C-alpha positions in Angstrom: 13.7 -18.4 -8.2 13.5 -14.7 -8.8 14.9 -12.5 -11.5 16.5 -9.0 -11.4 15.3 -8.3 -15.0 12.1 -10.4 -15.4 11.0 -8.4 -18.4 13.8 -10.0 -20.4 12.0 -13.3 -20.2 9.7 -12.1 -23.0 12.6 -13.1 -25.3 11.5 -16.7 -24.7 8.6 -15.9 -27.0 11.2 -15.8 -29.9 12.6 -19.2 -28.8 9.0 -20.6 -28.8 8.5 -19.2 -32.3 11.7 -20.8 -33.6 10.5 -24.1 -32.1 7.1 -23.7 -33.8 8.8 -22.9 -37.1 11.0 -26.0 -36.8 8.0 -28.2 -36.2 6.2 -26.6 -39.2 9.2 -27.1 -41.5 9.4 -30.8 -40.5 5.8 -31.2 -41.3 6.2 -29.5 -44.7 9.2 -31.7 -45.5 7.0 -34.8 -45.1 4.4 -33.3 -47.4 6.9 -32.5 -50.1 8.4 -36.0 -49.8 4.9 -37.5 -50.2 4.3 -35.5 -53.3 7.5 -36.7 -55.0 6.8 -40.3 -55.1 5.5 -43.3 -53.3 6.9 -44.5 -50.0 8.3 -47.6 -51.5 10.2 -45.7 -54.2 11.6 -43.2 -51.7 12.9 -46.0 -49.5 14.8 -47.4 -52.5 16.4 -44.2 -53.8 16.9 -42.1 -50.7 19.4 -42.8 -47.9 18.1 -43.6 -44.5 17.2 -40.4 -42.6 18.8 -39.6 -39.3 15.4 -39.5 -37.6 15.5 -38.7 -33.9 19.2 -37.7 -34.0 18.4 -34.7 -36.1 15.6 -33.7 -33.8 17.7 -34.4 -30.7 20.4 -31.9 -31.7 17.7 -29.3 -32.6 16.1 -29.8 -29.2 19.4 -29.2 -27.4 20.0 -26.1 -29.5 16.6 -24.7 -28.6 17.0 -25.5 -24.9 20.4 -23.7 -25.0 18.7 -20.6 -26.5 16.1 -20.8 -23.7 18.9 -21.1 -21.1 20.7 -18.0 -22.5 17.5 -16.1 -22.3 16.9 -17.1 -18.6 20.5 -16.1 -17.8 19.9 -12.8 -19.6 17.1 -12.1 -17.2 19.6 -12.3 -14.3 18.1 -15.1 -12.1 18.7 -15.2 -8.4 18.3 -17.7 -5.6 18.0 -17.4 -1.8 21.1 -18.5 0.1 22.1 -18.5 3.7 24.9 -16.0 4.5 26.5 -14.9 7.7 25.1 -11.7 9.3 27.6 -8.9 9.1 26.4 -7.4 12.4 24.3 -8.6 15.3 24.6 -8.9 19.1 23.9 -11.9 21.2 23.7 -12.0 25.0 24.2 -15.5 26.4 22.6 -15.7 29.9 23.4 -18.8 31.9 21.8 -19.9 35.2 24.3 -20.7 37.9 21.8 -21.5 40.7 22.5 -24.4 43.0 20.1 -26.7 41.1 22.6 -26.5 38.2 24.9 -29.0 40.1 22.3 -31.8 39.5 23.9 -34.8 37.8 20.9 -35.9 35.8 22.9 -34.5 32.8 26.4 -35.8 32.5 28.7 -34.7 34.2 26.3 -32.1 35.7 24.0 -29.4 34.4 26.4 -26.5 34.7 29.4 -28.3 33.1 27.3 -29.4 30.2 25.9 -25.9 29.8 29.4 -24.5 29.8 30.6 -26.9 27.1 27.6 -26.3 24.9 27.8 -22.5 25.3 31.4 -22.5 24.3 30.7 -24.4 21.1 27.7 -22.2 20.4 29.9 -19.1 20.6 32.6 -20.6 18.3 30.0 -21.4 15.6 28.7 -17.9 15.4 30.0 -15.7 12.6 33.1 -13.8 13.9 31.6 -10.4 13.1 28.8 -10.9 15.7 29.2 -9.4 19.1 28.7 -11.8 22.0 28.1 -10.9 25.7 27.9 -13.2 28.7 25.6 -12.8 31.7 25.4 -15.1 34.7 22.5 -15.2 37.2 21.5 -16.8 40.4 20.0 -14.6 43.2 21.3 -11.6 41.2 22.5 -11.1 37.6 25.9 -9.8 36.4 27.4 -8.9 33.1 30.6 -10.9 32.9 31.5 -9.8 29.4 29.9 -6.9 27.6 29.2 -7.4 23.9 32.5 -8.1 22.1 34.0 -10.0 19.2 36.7 -11.3 21.5 35.7 -15.0 21.7 38.6 -15.8 24.1 37.2 -13.4 26.6 33.8 -14.9 26.4 35.2 -18.4 26.9 37.1 -17.4 30.0 34.0 -16.0 31.5 32.0 -19.2 30.8 34.8 -21.4 32.3 34.8 -19.3 35.5 31.1 -19.6 36.3 30.3 -20.4 40.0 27.2 -21.7 41.6 25.1 -19.5 43.9 21.7 -19.5 45.6 18.3 -18.6 44.2 17.1 -17.9 40.6 16.5 -14.4 39.2 15.4 -14.9 35.6 13.7 -11.5 35.4 16.9 -9.8 36.6 18.9 -11.8 34.0 16.8 -10.5 31.2 16.9 -6.9 32.4 20.6 -7.1 33.0 21.1 -8.5 29.5 19.1 -5.6 28.0 21.3 -3.2 29.8 24.4 -5.0 28.4 23.0 -4.6 24.9 23.0 -0.8 25.3 26.8 -1.0 25.2 27.0 -2.8 21.9 28.8 -0.7 19.3 26.7 0.7 16.4 27.2 -0.5 12.8 28.8 1.5 10.0 25.7 3.5 9.5 25.4 4.5 13.2 22.4 2.2 13.8 22.1 -0.3 16.5 22.5 -3.9 15.1 19.8 -6.5 15.7 20.0 -8.2 19.1 18.9 -11.4 20.7 19.1 -12.8 24.2 19.6 -16.5 24.7 18.8 -17.6 28.2 19.5 -21.0 29.7 17.9 -22.1 33.0 16.6 -25.2 34.8 14.2 -23.4 37.2 11.8 -20.6 37.7 12.1 -17.1 39.1 12.4 -17.1 42.9 13.8 -13.6 43.6 14.1 -10.2 41.9 12.0 -8.8 39.1 9.1 -10.9 38.0 9.0 -12.5 34.6 6.2 -10.1 33.6 8.4 -7.1 34.3 11.2 -8.6 32.3 8.9 -9.4 29.3 7.6 -5.8 29.3 11.2 -4.5 29.3 12.2 -6.8 26.4 9.1 -5.7 24.4 10.0 -2.0 24.9 13.5 -2.7 23.6 12.2 -5.0 20.9 14.6 -7.7 21.8 13.5 -11.3 21.4 14.4 -13.7 24.3 15.0 -17.3 23.3 14.9 -19.6 26.3 16.3 -23.1 27.0 14.9 -25.3 29.7 17.9 -27.6 30.6 17.6 -30.7 32.7 15.3 -33.6 33.4 12.4 -34.1 35.8 14.6 -36.5 37.9 17.2 -33.9 38.9 18.5 -34.1 42.5 21.1 -32.1 44.5 22.6 -32.5 47.9 22.5 -29.4 50.0 24.5 -29.0 53.2 22.6 -26.8 55.6 25.1 -24.6 57.4 22.8 -24.5 60.5 23.1 -28.3 60.9 26.5 -29.3 59.4 26.6 -32.7 61.1 23.2 -33.8 60.0 23.0 -35.8 56.8 20.6 -34.2 54.4 18.3 -36.0 52.0 18.7 -35.3 48.3 16.5 -32.4 47.1 14.5 -32.8 43.9 15.2 -30.1 41.3 13.0 -30.9 38.3 13.5 -28.7 35.4 10.9 -25.9 35.0 9.9 -25.0 31.5 6.5 -23.3 31.6 7.6 -19.9 32.6 10.5 -20.0 30.2 8.2 -20.8 27.3 5.9 -17.9 28.4 8.9 -15.6 28.2 9.9 -16.8 24.8 6.4 -16.7 23.4 5.7 -13.2 24.7 9.0 -11.6 23.5 9.1 -13.1 20.0 11.8 -15.6 20.9 11.8 -19.4 20.7 11.5 -21.9 23.5 13.6 -25.1 23.6 14.0 -27.9 26.1 17.0 -30.2 26.4 17.7 -33.1 28.6 21.2 -34.0 27.5 24.4 -32.4 26.2 23.7 -33.6 22.8 20.2 -32.1 22.8 21.6 -28.9 24.1 24.2 -28.8 21.3 21.4 -29.3 18.8 19.3 -26.4 20.3 22.3 -24.1 20.2 22.9 -25.0 16.5 19.3 -24.1 15.7 19.6 -20.8 17.6 22.9 -20.1 15.9 21.5 -20.6 12.5 18.6 -18.3 13.2 20.7 -15.6 14.8 24.0 -15.7 12.9 22.7 -16.2 9.4 20.1 -14.6 7.1 18.6 -15.3 3.7 20.0 -13.2 0.9 19.4 -13.2 -2.9 22.4 -14.1 -5.0 22.6 -13.9 -8.8 23.2 -17.2 -10.5 23.5 -16.0 -14.1 26.8 -17.9 -14.5 25.0 -21.2 -13.8 22.8 -20.8 -16.8 25.5 -19.4 -19.0 27.8 -22.2 -18.1 25.1 -24.9 -18.6 24.1 -23.4 -21.9 27.7 -23.3 -23.2 28.1 -26.9 -22.2 24.9 -27.9 -24.0 25.9 -26.0 -27.2 29.3 -27.9 -27.2 27.4 -31.2 -26.8 25.1 -30.3 -29.7 28.1 -29.4 -31.9 29.9 -32.6 -31.1 26.8 -34.7 -31.9 26.3 -33.0 -35.2 29.9 -33.6 -36.1 29.7 -37.2 -35.1 26.4 -37.9 -36.9 26.3 -35.5 -39.8 29.9 -34.3 -40.2 28.8 -30.7 -39.9 28.1 -28.1 -37.3 24.5 -27.0 -36.6 
């Protein structure tokens, strides 16, 4: 917990002095009583003392004073709040390996479902862009707050040959240049979230893409989606009548982790739709929300008032007077 006016906490010294004076007066009271007469005589002529009840209400009163002082110092706590401005590019692999059914119903369909939910859970003030990539990369939707437009682009994804992860990153960086500035004219923070099940086979190398992301200071978080047991059936146009054996398409994650590690992003792996949803939730929390200090003075004032009311009621109940 932090305080906007921590110097005001020095007033707690006054509360501590009051507590010390109370203890001192109670000690002196016992000394006076001992001087008046013997313990046996006092028990016969004086009514039974309230004992702990008197001290209990005094303790509540002192704690209430301390609570008021803490509230006077304007305490704050860290809370998660939606970002007002940021841009996220979601890049989705549509290479032929994404038709593998090791993820139900298949890798691409599961990726589409999870991406749609991810976009819906982002704060509405964030801009979202959609990039698809196979042998080349294309910006399907430039950064926008129109979620319906992003959903339509995701639903219309189509498979194609090859995997150009480097091209996807560079294309995503180009898309970020079209993001509208914030109210101060500055470019809002940006992040690329790239999902793939393979490694770069064509286009720019991963190293070139990493260098470009570092120049733009844009982290790239990557998701390796699929299992080692993925298979696809590929019909070779050159031999259409020949039955083809299934082609293994195990998920490749090492290069994706290298990209994330070197650009300041985070690497994730997912082997099911449920795991992919959890990954997107983690990314959404990191991208869409930030920690902010919020004043909680009213908590202490409210708690103190409640404590004072309790102290007053107990005094009325036990001693027929207010403290």
